[in-house]
C-alpha positions as CSV (number, residue, x, y, z in Angstrom):
1,M,0.0,0.1,0.0
2,R,1.3,3.5,-0.9
3,T,0.9,6.5,0.9
4,A,0.7,10.1,-0.5
5,N,4.2,11.1,0.7
6,D,6.3,7.9,-0.2
7,G,8.7,10.0,-2.1
8,R,7.8,9.1,-5.6
9,G,5.2,11.9,-6.3
10,D,3.3,9.6,-8.9
11,E,-0.2,9.7,-7.1
12,P,-2.3,12.6,-7.6
13,W,-3.8,14.1,-4.5
14,E,-7.5,14.0,-4.2
15,E,-9.3,17.3,-3.6
16,P,-11.0,17.1,-0.1
17,V,-14.7,17.0,-0.5
18,T,-16.5,19.5,1.5
19,A,-20.2,19.3,2.5
20,P,-22.4,21.9,0.9
21,S,-23.0,24.9,3.1
22,S,-26.4,25.8,4.2
23,D,-25.8,29.3,2.7
24,D,-25.7,27.7,-0.8
25,E,-29.4,26.8,-0.9
26,S,-32.0,29.5,-1.4
27,T,-34.6,30.2,1.1
28,R,-38.2,29.3,-0.1
29,V,-41.2,30.8,1.4
30,F,-44.6,28.9,0.8
31,S,-47.8,31.0,1.5
32,R,-51.1,29.5,1.2
33,D,-53.0,32.6,0.6
34,D,-51.0,33.7,-2.5
35,F,-52.1,30.8,-4.5
36,T,-55.5,30.2,-6.3
37,A,-57.6,26.9,-5.8
38,V,-57.0,24.5,-8.8
39,P,-60.6,23.3,-10.0
40,A,-61.0,19.6,-9.4
41,P,-62.6,17.2,-11.8
42,P,-66.5,16.7,-11.1
43,A,-66.0,13.1,-10.6
44,E,-63.3,13.6,-7.9
45,A,-65.3,16.3,-6.2
46,A,-68.3,14.3,-5.8
47,G,-66.8,11.0,-5.0
48,D,-63.6,11.7,-2.8
49,G,-64.7,14.3,-0.3
50,V,-61.1,15.3,0.4
51,G,-62.1,19.0,0.6
52,G,-64.0,18.7,3.9
53,A,-67.2,20.0,5.2
54,D,-66.2,23.5,4.5
55,G,-65.9,23.1,0.9
56,E,-62.3,24.2,0.7
57,A,-60.7,23.0,-2.4
58,T,-57.7,20.9,-2.6
59,R,-54.7,22.7,-3.6
60,E,-51.7,21.4,-5.5
61,F,-48.3,22.8,-5.0
62,T,-46.0,22.0,-7.9
63,R,-42.6,23.5,-9.1
64,A,-43.2,25.2,-12.3
65,G,-41.0,24.3,-15.0
66,P,-39.7,26.5,-18.0
67,A,-42.8,25.9,-20.0
68,A,-45.3,26.7,-17.2
69,S,-43.7,29.6,-15.8
70,G,-46.6,31.7,-16.8
71,D,-49.1,29.9,-14.8
72,P,-50.6,32.0,-12.1
73,A,-51.3,29.0,-10.0
74,T,-47.8,28.3,-9.5
75,R,-44.9,30.7,-8.6
76,E,-41.1,30.3,-9.0
77,F,-39.0,31.1,-6.2
78,A,-35.6,32.3,-7.1
79,R,-32.6,33.8,-5.3
80,P,-32.2,37.5,-6.1
81,G,-29.2,38.2,-8.2
82,P,-26.4,40.7,-7.5
83,S,-28.0,43.4,-9.4
84,D,-31.3,43.1,-7.4
85,P,-30.2,42.1,-3.7
86,G,-33.4,42.9,-2.2
87,G,-35.8,41.5,-4.6
88,A,-38.8,43.4,-6.1
89,P,-40.5,45.6,-3.6
90,D,-44.1,44.2,-4.4
91,D,-43.0,40.7,-4.4
92,G,-44.2,39.4,-1.1
93,G,-43.7,35.8,-1.7
94,T,-39.9,35.9,-1.7
95,R,-37.4,37.1,1.2
96,A,-33.9,37.3,0.9
97,F,-31.6,37.1,4.1
98,D,-28.2,38.4,3.5
99,R,-25.2,37.7,5.9
100,P,-23.5,41.1,6.9
101,D,-20.3,41.8,5.0
102,P,-17.2,41.5,7.2
103,A,-15.7,44.4,5.1
104,S,-18.6,46.7,6.0
105,D,-18.5,49.6,8.4
106,D,-20.9,47.6,10.8
107,L,-18.1,46.0,12.7
108,H,-20.3,44.5,15.4
109,G,-22.6,42.8,13.1
110,A,-25.6,44.9,14.0
111,P,-28.8,44.6,11.7
112,A,-29.1,47.2,9.0
113,E,-31.8,49.8,9.2
114,D,-33.9,48.5,6.3
115,A,-33.6,45.0,7.7
116,P,-37.0,43.4,8.9
117,A,-37.8,44.1,12.6
118,G,-37.7,40.4,13.4
119,A,-34.3,39.6,12.0
120,A,-32.1,37.7,14.2
121,F,-28.8,39.2,15.6
122,T,-25.6,37.9,14.1
123,R,-22.5,37.8,16.3
124,R,-19.1,37.9,14.6
125,F,-16.2,36.2,16.0
126,V,-12.7,37.7,15.5
127,R,-9.5,35.9,16.2
128,D,-6.2,37.8,15.8
129,R,-3.5,36.4,13.5
130,P,-1.0,34.2,15.0
131,R,2.1,35.8,16.5
132,P,5.0,35.6,14.0
133,R,8.2,33.9,14.9
134,G,11.7,35.3,14.3
135,P,13.8,38.3,15.1
136,G,11.2,40.9,14.1
137,R,8.4,39.8,16.3
138,S,5.6,42.1,16.9
139,A,3.4,42.6,20.0
140,P,2.0,39.5,21.5
141,A,-1.3,38.4,20.3
142,A,-4.5,39.3,22.1
143,E,-7.0,36.7,23.3
144,P,-10.1,36.1,21.1
145,S,-12.8,38.4,22.0
146,V,-16.5,38.3,21.2
147,E,-18.2,41.4,19.9
148,G,-21.7,42.5,20.1
149,P,-23.9,45.6,19.2
150,D,-22.9,47.5,22.3
151,G,-19.2,46.6,22.3
152,P,-17.2,43.6,23.3
153,F,-18.6,41.1,25.7
154,D,-16.8,40.9,29.0
155,E,-15.0,37.5,29.9
156,E,-17.2,35.5,32.3
157,P,-15.8,35.2,35.8
158,P,-14.2,31.9,36.8
159,P,-16.7,29.3,38.2
160,P,-16.8,29.1,42.0
161,P,-14.9,26.2,43.7
162,R,-16.7,23.1,44.4
163,G,-18.6,22.9,47.7
164,G,-19.2,26.6,47.8
165,R,-16.0,27.4,49.9
166,P,-13.9,30.1,49.0
167,A,-10.3,29.1,47.9
168,R,-7.7,29.5,50.6
169,P,-4.9,32.0,49.7
170,A,-1.5,30.8,49.1
171,P,0.4,30.6,52.4
172,R,3.2,33.0,53.1
173,P,6.7,31.8,53.5
174,R,7.6,31.7,57.0
175,R,10.5,33.8,58.1
176,R,12.9,32.3,60.6
177,K,12.7,33.8,63.9
178,R,16.0,35.1,65.1
179,R,16.9,33.4,68.4
180,P,17.8,36.0,71.2
181,V,21.1,35.7,72.3
182,R,21.1,33.8,75.6
183,L,22.6,34.9,78.7
184,R,24.4,31.8,79.3
185,W,26.3,32.1,76.0
186,I,27.5,35.6,76.9
187,V,28.7,34.4,80.5
188,T,30.3,31.6,79.0
189,L,32.2,33.6,76.4
190,L,33.3,36.0,79.2
191,L,34.5,33.1,81.2
192,L,36.5,31.9,78.2
193,V,38.2,35.3,77.7
194,A,38.9,35.6,81.2
195,L,40.5,32.3,81.3
196,A,42.5,32.7,78.1
197,V,43.9,36.2,78.9
198,P,46.3,35.5,81.8
199,P,47.9,32.6,80.0
200,G,48.2,34.9,76.9
201,T,50.0,37.4,79.0
202,W,52.1,34.9,80.5
203,G,53.4,33.8,77.1
204,W,53.9,37.6,76.1
205,V,56.1,38.2,79.1
206,W,58.1,35.1,78.2
207,Y,58.5,35.9,74.7
208,T,59.6,39.6,75.4
209,A,62.1,38.3,77.9
210,R,63.9,36.5,75.0
211,Q,64.2,39.5,72.7
212,D,67.6,41.6,72.6
213,D,67.3,45.0,71.0
214,R,70.8,46.2,70.6
215,V,69.9,49.3,68.3
216,A,71.6,52.5,68.4
217,S,69.9,54.7,71.0
218,D,70.4,58.1,72.7
219,A,71.1,56.5,76.2
220,I,71.4,53.2,78.1
221,V,69.1,53.1,81.1
222,V,69.9,50.7,83.9
223,L,66.9,50.1,86.2
224,G,68.1,50.0,89.8
225,A,67.8,47.0,92.3
226,S,68.8,46.5,95.8
227,Q,72.2,47.7,97.1
228,Y,74.0,47.1,100.5
229,N,75.6,50.3,101.9
230,G,76.8,51.2,98.3
231,V,77.6,47.7,97.0
232,P,75.1,46.6,94.4
233,S,73.4,43.3,94.9
234,P,74.1,40.3,92.5
235,V,70.9,41.1,90.6
236,F,72.0,44.8,90.3
237,E,75.5,44.0,89.4
238,A,74.5,41.7,86.5
239,R,72.5,44.6,85.2
240,L,75.5,47.1,85.3
241,R,77.9,44.5,83.8
242,H,75.5,44.3,80.7
243,A,75.4,47.8,80.5
244,Q,79.0,48.1,80.3
245,V,79.1,45.6,77.4
246,L,76.5,47.6,75.6
247,Y,78.5,50.9,76.1
248,L,81.6,49.4,74.7
249,E,79.7,48.0,71.8
250,G,78.8,51.6,71.0
251,V,75.2,51.1,71.3
252,A,74.6,54.4,73.2
253,P,77.2,57.3,74.2
254,V,75.6,57.7,77.8
255,I,74.5,55.4,80.6
256,V,71.8,56.4,82.9
257,T,71.6,54.8,86.3
258,V,68.2,55.1,88.2
259,G,66.9,54.5,91.6
260,G,66.4,55.9,95.0
261,K,67.0,54.6,98.5
262,Q,64.9,52.6,100.9
263,P,64.5,54.0,104.6
264,G,67.9,53.6,106.5
265,D,70.0,53.3,103.4
266,N,73.1,55.4,103.0
267,F,73.4,55.3,99.3
268,T,70.8,55.5,96.5
269,E,70.6,52.7,93.9
270,A,71.6,55.2,91.4
271,A,74.7,56.3,93.1
272,A,75.8,52.8,93.8
273,G,75.4,51.9,90.1
274,K,77.5,54.9,88.9
275,N,80.3,54.1,91.3
276,W,80.6,50.6,90.2
277,L,80.7,51.6,86.5
278,V,83.3,54.4,87.2
279,E,85.4,51.5,88.9
280,V,85.3,49.2,85.8
281,G,86.5,51.9,83.5
282,I,83.5,53.9,82.2
283,P,84.1,57.6,82.1
284,A,82.1,59.6,84.9
285,D,81.2,62.4,82.7
286,Q,79.2,59.7,80.5
287,I,77.2,58.4,83.5
288,I,74.1,60.3,84.6
289,A,72.7,59.1,88.1
290,V,68.9,59.8,88.6
291,E,68.6,59.2,92.3
292,E,64.9,59.1,92.5
293,G,62.2,56.4,92.4
294,R,61.3,53.5,94.8
295,D,59.7,51.5,92.0
296,T,59.7,51.0,88.3
297,L,57.1,53.4,87.6
298,Q,58.5,56.1,89.6
299,S,62.0,55.4,88.1
300,I,60.7,55.7,84.5
301,G,59.0,59.0,85.3
302,A,62.1,60.4,86.7
303,V,64.1,59.4,83.6
304,S,61.6,60.8,81.3
305,L,62.4,64.1,82.7
306,V,66.0,63.9,81.8
307,F,65.1,62.7,78.3
308,E,62.9,65.8,78.1
309,D,65.7,68.3,79.1
310,R,68.1,66.8,76.7
311,A,65.7,66.3,73.8
312,W,66.3,62.6,73.8
313,E,63.9,60.2,72.3
314,T,65.2,56.6,72.3
315,A,66.6,54.3,74.9
316,V,67.8,50.8,75.6
317,L,66.5,49.5,78.9
318,V,68.6,47.1,81.0
319,S,66.9,44.8,83.5
320,D,66.0,41.3,84.2
321,P,64.4,39.2,81.2
322,W,61.1,39.0,82.9
323,H,60.9,42.6,83.9
324,S,61.3,43.8,80.2
325,L,57.9,43.9,79.2
326,R,56.5,45.9,81.8
327,S,59.3,48.4,81.9
328,K,58.9,48.8,78.2
329,R,55.2,49.5,78.4
330,M,55.8,52.1,81.2
331,A,58.5,53.9,79.1
332,A,56.2,54.0,75.9
333,D,53.6,55.6,78.2
334,F,56.0,58.3,79.2
335,G,56.8,59.0,75.4
336,I,60.1,57.2,75.3
337,E,60.8,54.9,72.3
338,A,62.6,52.1,74.1
339,G,64.0,48.7,73.3
340,T,65.0,46.0,75.7
341,S,68.4,44.2,76.1
342,P,68.1,42.2,79.3
343,S,71.0,40.6,81.3
344,R,71.2,36.9,80.9
345,S,73.3,36.1,84.1
346,G,72.5,36.4,87.8
347,P,70.2,34.8,90.3
348,A,67.1,35.8,88.4
349,V,67.9,33.5,85.4
350,I,70.0,30.6,87.0
351,E,67.2,28.2,88.3
352,R,64.1,27.3,86.5
353,R,62.1,27.4,89.5
354,T,63.1,31.3,90.0
355,Q,62.3,31.9,86.1
356,L,58.8,30.6,86.7
357,W,58.2,32.7,89.6
358,Y,59.6,35.7,88.1
359,I,57.2,35.3,85.0
360,T,54.2,34.8,87.1
361,R,54.9,37.8,89.3
362,E,55.6,40.1,86.2
363,T,52.3,38.9,84.6
364,A,50.3,40.0,87.7
365,S,52.4,43.1,88.0
366,L,51.4,44.0,84.3
367,W,47.7,43.6,84.9
368,Y,47.9,45.6,88.0
369,Y,49.4,48.4,86.2
370,W,47.0,48.2,83.3
371,I,43.9,48.3,85.7
372,F,45.2,50.7,88.4
373,N,48.1,52.5,86.5
374,D,50.4,52.0,89.3
375,S,53.2,49.6,90.3
376,S,52.4,46.7,92.6
377,D,54.0,46.2,95.9
378,I,55.5,42.9,95.2
379,R,58.9,42.7,95.9
380,V,61.6,40.2,95.2
381,N,64.5,39.1,97.2
382,A,67.5,40.2,95.1
383,A,70.0,38.6,97.2
């Protein structure tokens, strides 16, 4: 069996057969009163009795042929031609019903003024052309509309939901509620910080103690320690010896000894330190003794006045390794740009037990200074 599109093109296509439209047939109107009765033969009238009691004659309706077109008893019904669209005005037997022309001015299909009063209204359904495809597309096609004599009909509202209940609106997306910050989390965080800060400070003290800043400066400052009737203690002597080394290396041209005296002492810490340096060969005119201060804070304050008078800005602080961070912080608060070069000999650095004690003491003393802006009263036996 072959199909129309088998590729050969031999078979002719059959034209589709369409059913005749109802508009092709003419409308015929039969009126009883417009015809005259056909006289029946005498025999039929007497014997049949078909006419009824009122004597009404039997009327015969036949389609007139070409030869009988002049017979008054039979009339021919024909569709009016294009030259006579409405038919003869005096011909009451034929009526022509015309469909409104789509190209006419009556866009809504309203009946014309000369149309019969009983003519039915014709609605015209208009469907826009499909939307073209391609780069030059026009505006989107509108929905099909229904037009009437008074304008386009409104679209019917959507049918109500089944059961007569109104449709529920779409649920809104729920926002996540922010959980309030709980007090216990804040307390926990504060406790963690409080527990982490002391070990961190302890490590900072240990790290600074291992630094040695031997940079060129305006002066070498030796912080005082215990002395016995003008003789420096072992801790103080270790500091003075380290300052001598720095001076000989050319770190600074001047050495500053600082420190007052305790009640009952005959010599100050600064004077005892200067005397020791002179004995080891440092020129006396290169040594400045600041005989003030009973603790580190007071001593740094007294040294800052000397720096101010001489317009000095930088210094190298000589002290114990564990004392370096606190003395450096205090000097910075007085406007002195200071580095640290601690001594690595003496009782403060010999035993590990002593080192741990010094680091712990300096950690507490540093926090005491940050909180109260003062030096602590903790003293160390420097013997």
